[in-house]
C-alpha positions as CSV (number, residue, x, y, z in Angstrom):
1,M,17.4,92.2,70.2
2,S,15.8,92.6,73.6
3,K,17.9,93.2,76.7
4,K,18.1,90.2,79.0
5,L,18.7,90.3,82.7
6,K,21.8,88.4,83.8
7,G,20.0,85.8,85.9
8,K,17.5,85.1,83.1
9,K,20.4,84.8,80.6
10,I,22.1,82.3,82.9
11,R,18.9,80.2,83.3
12,L,18.4,80.2,79.5
13,A,21.9,79.1,78.9
14,K,21.5,76.3,81.4
15,A,18.3,75.1,79.8
16,F,20.0,75.3,76.4
17,N,22.9,73.1,77.7
18,Q,20.6,70.6,79.3
19,N,18.5,70.2,76.2
20,R,20.9,67.7,74.5
21,R,20.3,64.2,73.1
22,V,21.5,61.1,74.8
23,P,25.2,60.5,73.9
24,S,25.8,57.8,71.3
25,W,28.2,55.9,73.6
26,V,25.3,55.5,76.2
27,I,23.0,54.1,73.5
28,V,25.7,51.6,72.5
29,K,26.5,50.7,76.1
30,T,22.9,50.0,77.0
31,M,22.3,48.2,73.7
32,R,19.6,50.7,72.7
33,K,17.6,50.4,75.9
34,V,18.2,54.0,76.6
35,V,17.6,56.1,73.5
36,A,15.2,58.9,74.6
37,H,16.0,61.7,77.0
38,P,13.0,62.1,79.5
39,K,13.8,65.8,80.2
40,R,14.2,66.7,76.5
41,R,12.3,69.9,75.7
42,H,11.2,71.4,72.4
43,W,11.4,75.2,72.2
44,R,8.0,75.6,70.7
45,R,5.9,72.9,72.4
46,S,6.8,73.4,76.0
47,S,8.0,76.4,78.0
48,L,10.4,76.9,80.8
49,E,9.3,77.5,84.3
50,R,10.0,81.3,84.3
């Protein structure tokens, strides 16, 4: 495994945590008006900014 710099590792961890689906209680509360996450990112299709 390649060595990661600490700053890059923290940024990757933040991106990993942000890349979650909309919680089910939000979908229920908004009566399915909010189902998609606008900032959702696929690991293969789009890249991170640095």
